[in-house]
N, C-alpha and C positions, 0 to 999 in steps of 0.2 A: 601676888601683886608685882613683885620684882620681876618674876619670869614674864609676866604679861607685858610689862613696860619694856623689857629687853627685846622681846619678840616684836613689838610695835616699832621700836627704833631700828631693828635689823631690817624689817620689811620696808620701812621708809627709806633707809639707806640703799637697799637693793633697788627699789623703784626709781630713785633719783639717778643711780648709776645706769640703769637700763635706759632711761630717758636721754641721758647724755650720750650714750653709745648710739642710739637711734639718730640723734641730731648730727653726730659726726658722720654717720653713714649717708644721711641725706645730703650733707655738704659735699662729701666726696662724689656722690652721684651727680650733683649739680656741676661740679668742676669738670668731671669727665665728659660732660655733654658740650663743653665750651670748645671751640676750635683752637688748636694749639699750633703756634709757629715754633717748631722745635729749634731752629737755628737762632731765632730771636731770644729764646730763653737761655741760650748758652753763651751769649756775648756778655762781656764784662762792661757794666754800665759806666764805670769810671774811665776806662780806656776808650770806649765808644764816644763818650762826650768830648774827649781830647782829640779824636780822630776826625779827619775830613771824610774818610771812607772806611768801611769794614767789608772785607771780601773773604770768601772761602776760596782757597787756592791750593795749588800744588807746585812745588819747585820743579822747573825744567832744567835749568843750568845755573850754576853758581859762578859769578864773575870774579875778577881780581882787581886789585888797585891798592894805592898807598893809603889814602885817607878814607875814600868811599869805595864800596863794591856795589856793582849793580847785578842783582840776581834776576833771571828771567822766570816768570811764573805763568801758569795757566790759570786763568780766572774761571772758577767753576760756578760761582754765584756772587752777585753783588747784594750784600745784606743791608748796607747803609751807604748812602752817597749824598753828601751835603754840598756837592758841586754840580755843575751842568755837564761835567765830563762823562762821556759814554765809554765805559770800559770795553776794550777789545778782548778777544779770547786769550791773547798773550801780551804781556807787558813787563817792562823792566822796573824793578823796585830797588832803590838805593838803601844802603845801610853803612854803618861805620865798619871799616875793615878790622878794627881791633875788638869788635863785639861779635856775638854769635849771629849766625845767619838763619835762614829758613831750613828746617830739617828736611832731609831727603826722604822720598818715598812715603810721604804722609800728606793727608789732606789737613789743611790748617785754616784757622780763622786768623786773618792778618789785619792788624789795626794800622791804618795808613795816614800819613800827613803829607803836606806839601814839601817838596825839596827846594832848597836846603832846609834842614831842621830849624824850626822857629818861624818859617814863612806861614802866613795866614791864608794864602791862596795860591793856586797853581801858577807856575811861571808860563812863559810862552810855549815852552816845549812840553808842558803838561807832565812834569816829572814828579814822581811819587817817592816816598821814603817810609820805611818802617817807623812806627812811633818810637821815639827816643833813639832811633837808628840801631835798635837792638832786637835781634830775633828772640832772645831769651824773654824779653818783656812783651814784644808786639806779636808773637806767634803763639797760638793755642792749638796744639796738634793732637790728633788721636791716632 
């Protein structure tokens, strides 16, 4: 009697595990059929919320300066743009001179805000700045 009860419990446990496994496989199949925007999945939601724009870019030249430095970048893709500004292929981005810049020879996701830091909209010159003026925070590179 004990053996029969034990066998029944084991079979029931096995059946429920098998059912759970099948459900997980079905869910994975459903997700794999959905179109994915790979870049969108890689952006930081907190940073993108604080940014006026998010672009995929590559450093062309690093500038110099006392308080601010303007680095030239090649815009590879505009991921998010909450302004009416149309990004050209090449643009200057400001950052604080005492903070990190955009890494060389890497494609990066850059989180941008209006210049000077704290501005809520672009000025007449349409000047941009790295979020927090810091490449260590505003650049995600691979």
